[in-house]
C-alpha positions in Angstrom: -28.2 51.6 -10.1 -30.0 48.9 -12.0 -31.9 51.5 -14.0 -28.9 53.5 -14.9 -26.3 50.9 -15.7 -25.9 47.9 -17.9 -25.2 44.6 -16.1 -21.7 44.6 -17.6 -21.1 48.0 -15.9 -22.3 46.6 -12.6 -20.1 43.6 -12.9 -17.1 45.8 -13.5 -18.1 47.9 -10.5 -18.2 44.8 -8.3 -14.8 43.7 -9.5 -13.4 47.2 -8.7 -14.9 47.1 -5.2 -13.4 43.7 -4.5 -9.9 44.8 -5.3 -9.8 48.3 -3.8 -10.1 49.8 -0.4 -10.9 53.3 -1.6 -11.0 55.8 -4.5 -11.2 59.5 -4.9 -14.7 61.1 -5.0 -14.4 62.2 -8.6 -13.7 58.6 -9.6 -17.0 57.6 -8.0 -18.7 60.4 -9.8 -17.4 59.4 -13.1 -18.5 55.8 -12.4 -22.1 57.1 -12.2 -21.8 59.3 -15.3 -24.4 58.7 -18.1 -21.7 58.6 -20.8 -20.3 55.1 -21.1 -16.8 56.4 -22.0 -16.7 58.4 -18.8 -17.8 55.3 -16.8 -15.0 53.2 -18.3 -12.4 55.9 -17.2 -14.0 56.1 -13.8 -13.6 52.3 -13.3 -9.9 52.5 -14.0 -9.4 55.4 -11.6 -11.6 53.6 -9.0 -9.4 50.5 -9.2 -6.2 52.5 -8.4 -7.8 55.0 -6.0 -6.8 55.7 -2.4 -10.0 56.8 -0.6 -13.7 56.0 -1.0 -16.7 54.9 0.8 -17.3 51.2 1.3 -20.2 49.5 -0.6 -21.9 47.6 2.3 -24.7 45.9 0.4 -25.2 45.1 -3.2 -28.5 45.7 -4.9 -27.6 43.0 -7.3 -28.0 40.2 -4.8 -31.5 41.5 -3.7 -32.9 42.2 -7.1 -31.6 39.3 -9.2 -30.4 39.4 -12.8 -32.2 39.5 -16.0 -32.2 36.0 -17.6 -30.0 37.3 -20.5 -27.2 38.1 -18.1 -27.1 35.1 -15.8 -23.4 34.4 -16.3 -22.4 38.0 -15.5 -24.6 38.0 -12.4 -23.0 34.8 -11.1 -19.6 36.3 -11.6 -20.6 39.4 -9.6 -21.8 37.2 -6.7 -18.4 35.5 -6.6 -16.6 38.9 -6.7 -18.7 40.3 -3.9 -17.6 37.4 -1.6 -14.0 38.5 -1.8 -14.2 41.8 0.2 -16.5 40.0 2.8 -13.9 37.3 3.4 -11.2 39.9 3.6 -13.0 41.8 6.3 -13.3 38.6 8.4 -17.1 38.5 8.3 -17.7 41.8 10.1 -21.3 42.7 9.5 -21.5 39.7 7.2 -24.7 38.1 8.6 -26.7 39.9 5.9 -24.3 39.0 3.2 -24.3 35.3 3.9 -28.0 35.4 4.1 -28.2 37.0 0.7 -25.9 34.3 -0.7 -27.9 31.5 0.9 -31.0 33.1 -0.8 -29.3 32.6 -4.2 -29.0 28.9 -3.6 -32.7 28.6 -4.5 -32.1 30.2 -7.9 -33.3 28.3 -10.9 -29.9 29.0 -12.6 -27.2 26.5 -11.9 -24.3 28.9 -12.5 -25.9 31.3 -9.9 -26.2 28.6 -7.3 -22.6 27.5 -8.0 -21.3 31.1 -7.6 -23.2 31.6 -4.4 -22.0 28.2 -3.0 -18.4 29.0 -3.8 -18.8 32.4 -2.3 -20.2 30.9 0.9 -17.2 28.6 1.1 -14.9 31.6 1.3 -16.6 33.0 4.4 -15.4 32.4 7.9 -16.6 29.1 9.5 -18.3 30.9 12.3 -20.5 32.7 9.8 -21.3 29.5 7.9 -22.3 27.4 10.9 -25.7 29.1 11.1 -26.5 27.8 7.6 -25.4 24.2 8.4 -28.7 22.6 7.4 -28.8 24.6 4.2 -25.4 23.3 3.2 -26.4 19.7 3.9 -29.5 20.2 1.8 -27.4 21.6 -1.0 -25.7 18.2 -1.2 -28.8 17.1 -3.2 -28.6 19.9 -5.7 -29.2 19.1 -9.4 -25.7 20.3 -10.4 -22.8 18.1 -9.3 -20.5 21.2 -9.2 -22.8 22.8 -6.6 -22.8 19.6 -4.6 -19.0 19.5 -4.7 -18.8 23.1 -3.5 -21.2 22.3 -0.6 -19.1 19.3 0.4 -16.0 21.5 0.4 -17.8 24.1 2.6 -19.0 21.4 5.1 -15.5 20.1 5.4 -14.4 23.3 7.1 -17.1 23.4 9.7 -16.5 21.8 13.1 -20.2 21.9 13.8 -20.7 19.6 10.9 -18.9 16.7 12.6 -22.0 14.6 13.2 -23.2 11.2 12.0 -26.0 12.7 10.0 -23.7 15.0 8.0 -21.3 12.1 7.4 -24.1 10.0 6.1 -25.2 12.7 3.7 -21.6 13.0 2.4 -21.4 9.3 2.1 -24.5 9.2 0.0 -23.2 12.1 -2.1 -19.9 10.3 -2.7 -21.8 7.6 -4.7 -22.2 10.1 -7.6 -20.7 9.2 -11.0 -18.6 12.4 -11.1 -15.1 11.8 -9.8 -14.5 15.4 -8.6 -17.6 15.2 -6.5 -16.5 11.9 -4.9 -13.1 13.4 -4.3 -14.6 16.4 -2.6 -16.8 14.2 -0.4 -13.9 12.1 0.7 -11.9 15.1 1.6 -14.8 16.6 3.6 -15.4 13.3 5.5 -11.7 13.2 6.5 -11.6 16.8 7.7 -14.8 16.3 9.8 -13.2 13.2 11.5 -16.4 11.3 12.0 -15.6 7.6 12.5 -18.9 6.5 10.9 -17.5 7.6 7.6 -14.7 5.0 7.7 -16.7 2.2 5.9 -17.5 4.5 2.9 -14.0 5.8 2.8 -12.8 2.2 2.6 -15.0 1.6 -0.4 -13.6 4.8 -2.0 -10.1 3.2 -1.8 -11.3 0.9 -4.6 -12.4 3.8 -6.8 -11.4 3.8 -10.4 -10.0 7.3 -10.2 -6.5 7.8 -8.7 -7.4 11.2 -7.2 -10.4 9.8 -5.4 -8.3 6.9 -4.0 -5.7 9.4 -2.8 -8.2 11.6 -1.0 -9.9 8.6 0.6 -6.5 7.4 1.8 -5.7 10.7 3.4 -9.2 10.9 4.9 -8.8 7.5 6.6 -5.5 8.6 8.0 -7.1 11.6 9.5 -9.7 9.5 11.2 -7.1 7.7 13.2 -6.2 4.0 13.7 -9.3 2.7 15.4 -11.8 3.6 12.6 -9.3 3.3 9.7 -7.7 -0.1 10.6 -10.4 -2.5 9.5 -11.5 -0.9 6.2 -7.9 -0.2 5.1 -6.5 -3.6 6.1 -9.3 -5.3 4.2 -8.1 -3.6 1.0 -4.6 -4.9 1.4 -5.8 -8.1 -0.1 -7.4 -6.5 -3.1 -6.4 -7.7 -6.6 -5.4 -4.2 -7.8 -2.0 -2.9 -6.9 -3.3 0.7 -6.9 -5.9 -0.2 -4.3 -3.4 -2.0 -2.1 -1.1 1.0 -2.3 -3.9 3.3 -1.3 -4.7 1.1 1.7 -1.1 1.0 2.7 -0.9 4.9 2.7 -4.1 5.0 4.8 -2.6 2.8 7.5 0.7 4.6 7.5 -1.1 8.0 7.7 -3.2 6.7 10.6 0.0 5.7 12.4 1.5 9.1 11.8 -1.6 10.6 13.2 -1.1 8.7 16.4 2.5 10.0 16.6 1.3 13.6 16.0 -1.1 13.2 18.9 1.6 11.9 21.1 3.9 14.8 20.2 1.2 17.3 21.0 1.0 15.7 24.5 -2.8 15.8 24.7 -4.3 15.6 28.2 -4.7 11.9 29.2 -2.5 10.7 26.4 0.3 8.4 27.4 2.9 6.1 25.9 0.8 3.2 26.9 -2.1 4.6 24.9 0.1 5.1 21.9 1.3 1.5 22.1 -2.3 0.3 22.4 -3.4 2.3 19.4 -0.5 0.9 17.3 -1.5 -2.6 18.5 -4.9 -2.0 16.9 -3.3 -1.5 13.5 -1.2 -4.6 14.0 -4.2 -6.7 15.0 -5.9 -6.0 11.6 -2.7 -6.4 9.5 -0.9 -9.4 10.9 -3.5 -12.0 9.9 -2.8 -11.1 6.3 0.7 -12.6 6.6 -0.8 -16.0 6.0 -3.2 -15.0 3.3 -3.4 -17.2 0.2 -2.4 -14.4 -2.2 1.3 -13.5 -2.3 0.4 -9.8 -3.1 -1.7 -9.5 0.1 1.1 -11.0 2.2 3.6 -8.7 0.7 1.4 -5.6 1.3 0.9 -6.6 4.9 4.6 -7.3 5.5 5.6 -3.9 4.1 3.1 -2.1 6.3 4.3 -3.9 9.5 7.9 -3.2 8.6 7.1 0.5 8.0 5.3 0.6 11.3 8.6 -0.3 13.0 6.8 -3.2 14.6 9.6 -5.7 13.5 12.4 -3.8 15.2 11.7 -5.1 18.7 9.7 -8.2 17.8 11.9 -10.8 16.2 9.2 -13.3 15.9 7.1 -10.8 13.8 10.2 -10.0 11.7 10.6 -13.7 10.9 6.9 -14.0 10.0 7.1 -11.0 7.7 10.1 -12.3 5.9 8.6 -15.8 5.5 5.4 -14.2 4.1 7.2 -12.9 1.0 9.5 -15.9 0.3 7.3 -16.9 -2.6 6.7 -13.4 -3.9 6.6 -12.8 -7.7 9.6 -10.4 -7.5 13.0 -12.0 -7.3 14.4 -9.0 -5.5 11.8 -9.3 -2.8 12.6 -13.0 -2.3 16.3 -12.3 -2.1 15.7 -9.5 0.5 13.6 -11.9 2.6 16.2 -14.6 2.5 19.0 -12.2 3.5 16.7 -10.9 6.4 16.1 -14.5 7.6 19.9 -15.2 7.4 20.6 -12.2 9.6 17.9 -13.0 12.0 18.9 -16.7 12.2 22.5 -15.7 13.0 21.2 -13.8 16.0 18.8 -16.6 17.0 21.0 -19.6 16.3 19.7 -22.7 18.0 16.3 -23.1 16.4 14.9 -19.7 17.0 13.4 -19.3 13.5 10.9 -22.2 14.1 9.6 -25.0 12.0 7.5 -22.7 9.7 10.6 -20.8 8.7 12.5 -24.0 8.1 9.9 -25.3 5.8 9.7 -22.0 3.9 13.5 -21.9 3.5 13.6 -25.4 2.2 11.0 -24.6 -0.3 13.2 -21.8 -1.7 15.8 -24.4 -2.6 13.5 -25.3 -5.5 13.2 -21.7 -6.7 13.5 -21.1 -10.4 16.1 -18.3 -9.9 19.7 -19.5 -9.2 20.5 -16.5 -7.0 17.5 -17.3 -4.8 18.6 -20.9 -4.4 22.1 -19.8 -3.4 20.7 -17.3 -1.0 18.5 -20.1 0.5 21.5 -22.3 1.0 23.3 -19.4 2.8 20.3 -18.7 4.9 19.9 -22.3 6.0 23.6 -22.5 6.8 23.6 -19.3 8.9 20.3 -19.7 10.6 20.4 -23.5 11.1 16.7 -23.6 11.9 15.3 -26.4 13.9 13.6 -29.1 11.8 15.1 -27.8 8.5 17.2 -30.9 7.9 14.3 -33.4 7.4 12.5 -30.9 5.1 15.6 -30.3 3.0 16.3 -34.1 2.8 12.9 -34.6 1.2 14.2 -32.6 -1.8 17.2 -34.9 -2.4 15.3 -37.3 -4.7 13.8 -34.3 -6.6 13.5 -34.8 -10.4 15.3 -31.5 -11.2 19.1 -31.4 -11.0 19.4 -27.8 -9.6 17.0 -28.6 -6.8 19.0 -31.7 -5.8 22.2 -29.8 -5.8 20.8 -27.0 -3.7 19.5 -29.5 -1.2 22.9 -31.2 -1.0 24.6 -27.9 -0.5 22.2 -26.9 2.2 22.6 -30.2 4.2 26.4 -30.0 3.8 26.4 -26.4 5.1 24.5 -27.4 8.2 27.3 -29.7 9.5 27.0 -31.5 12.8 24.2 -34.0 13.4 21.9 -32.6 10.7 24.5 -33.5 8.1 25.6 -36.8 9.5 22.1 -38.2 9.8 21.5 -37.7 6.1 25.0 -38.4 4.7 23.9 -41.5 2.8 21.0 -39.7 1.2 23.3 -36.9 0.2 25.6 -39.2 -1.7 22.7 -41.2 -3.3 21.3 -37.9 -4.6 24.7 -37.2 -6.2 24.6 -40.5 -8.1 22.1 -38.8 -10.4 24.2 -35.8 -11.0 25.1 -34.8 -14.5 28.8 -34.4 -13.6 30.9 -37.7 -13.8 33.2 -36.3 -11.2 30.3 -35.8 -8.7 29.0 -39.3 -9.5 32.5 -40.9 -9.0 33.0 -39.0 -5.7 29.6 -40.1 -4.5 30.3 -43.8 -5.3 33.6 -43.7 -3.5 32.0 -42.1 -0.4 29.2 -44.7 -0.4 31.8 -47.5 -0.7 33.5 -46.3 2.4 30.1 -46.2 4.2 29.3 -49.7 2.9 32.5 -51.1 4.4 31.2 -49.9 7.8 27.9 -51.7 7.2 25.8 -48.5 7.2 24.0 -49.3 3.9 20.7 -51.0 3.3 20.2 -53.5 0.4 18.3 -50.9 -1.6 21.2 -48.4 -1.3 23.7 -51.1 -2.4 21.4 -51.8 -5.4 21.5 -48.1 -6.4 25.3 -48.3 -6.7 25.2 -51.6 -8.6 22.8 -49.9 -11.1 25.6 -47.7 -12.3 27.0 -50.6 -14.3 25.4 -49.0 -17.3 26.7 -45.5 -16.6 27.9 -43.7 -19.8 31.2 -42.8 -18.2 33.9 -45.5 -17.8 35.2 -44.0 -14.6 31.8 -44.3 -12.9 31.5 -47.9 -14.0 34.9 -48.7 -12.6 34.0 -46.9 -9.3 30.8 -49.0 -9.1 32.8 -52.3 -9.6 35.3 -51.3 -6.9 32.4 -50.3 -4.5 30.8 -53.8 -4.9 34.1 -55.3 -3.9 34.2 -53.2 -0.8 30.6 -54.2 0.1 31.9 -57.8 0.5 31.2 -61.2 -1.0 27.6 -61.3 0.0 26.9 -58.1 -2.0 28.8 -59.5 -5.0 26.8 -62.8 -5.0 23.5 -60.8 -4.6 24.4 -58.7 -7.7 26.1 -61.4 -9.7 24.3 -60.3 -12.9 25.6 -56.8 -12.6 29.1 -58.1 -12.0 28.9 -60.3 -15.1 27.9 -57.3 -17.1 30.8 -55.3 -15.8 33.1 -58.2 -16.8 32.0 -57.5 -20.4 32.5 -53.7 -20.1 33.8 -52.0 -23.2 36.6 -50.3 -21.2 39.4 -52.5 -19.9 39.7 -50.5 -16.7 36.1 -51.4 -15.8 36.7 -55.1 -16.7 39.8 -55.2 -14.5 38.0 -53.6 -11.5 
């Protein structure tokens, strides 16, 4: 055939053969006619024929192309692989061998066409060429290496540490599509030794590579994937953290799929133990120094469903994101703590939760401060009152008001033990009504002898308050404190006698 036809004719013949199961004899005769016009007509009739002999072996593969027609020859190799794959590999040992021979060609396009054709063959036929495929991972052309990685990913026999190591080395290439193909192949092979390299690929600059690495880690299962994926939850890049989250969640779904398949020896206890492996690598990040890492870990644990039956873990997940950059996240965590505290009233939230809730009273967002007050009121966490009381002398007005509201909402002993500090904090409020009310309440407490000299002095200091009603309330409070308090603060009383408002002078 090579002496009678041009390479373009032979390429057209191979395409006809790949798309037809037969043709009439006269069509075959016209395909071999010396007149080019007749050969063109024969190709058209061949393509739509109904009966013909099968071309079992191509002389193209054995002879090799002239250098001027390398591209056409590469296309003919790819076309020849189609009928072989359609026949399921029957009698294909020779064909795969011919394609493997072309992997040694000096022409990159020929090697690529041969490798892609091999990838379309049944896995059983490819397994005999495993070592050749592994060696092709070092080809000069990255497209050939990518095709070899894709072919290796479909072979069960390739699931070995050596093949995984070769794919890991190949995944260090500068071409993103090659790294993507290697990550996909390592995941399909399911070799646990590939987990560290897949973890590194989660940090890849290309989104497609990160996505394939995430899927591949999920296919490996929890035990290999937990450590490298959880480590990337603390990464500075949001894209990397998201890829690590997907990997952990995919690994969890992989465990559920195994349980649904009811594999021999698999039990509910084994499923719980495997999920515990994921938790063991994720929970330590709830106390990480970076808020983004805490948020990523909390989201993963919540999606695991681990917080549904473990209230302590649910509290720790909510506390972990109380200082997140997103106001919406902080509000959601406070509402979650309020709901949990209502069910665990009596100190169930713990001291750490109490400290974290108190810290939210100083939040910049008003909605968050109000939610913190509600959470403290509903949860009543043990040890919260002293922590909140430390915020009463805060320099910022909105923090003092939030602390006062939280202590008032606690009621009971927590409120009564800090009642004096509550009113003293209100003495610095911007509202004259609040200051007057605080002075009157302190006066009642002073009459009972519950004030220290320093607290009495704080009331006497209001002699220079800008509002006359507050100055009058301070003079009346000194009268309630008794003669001893008046003598001790005689200078303040003398100043009130000279007050610009007659009501203050009369008091």
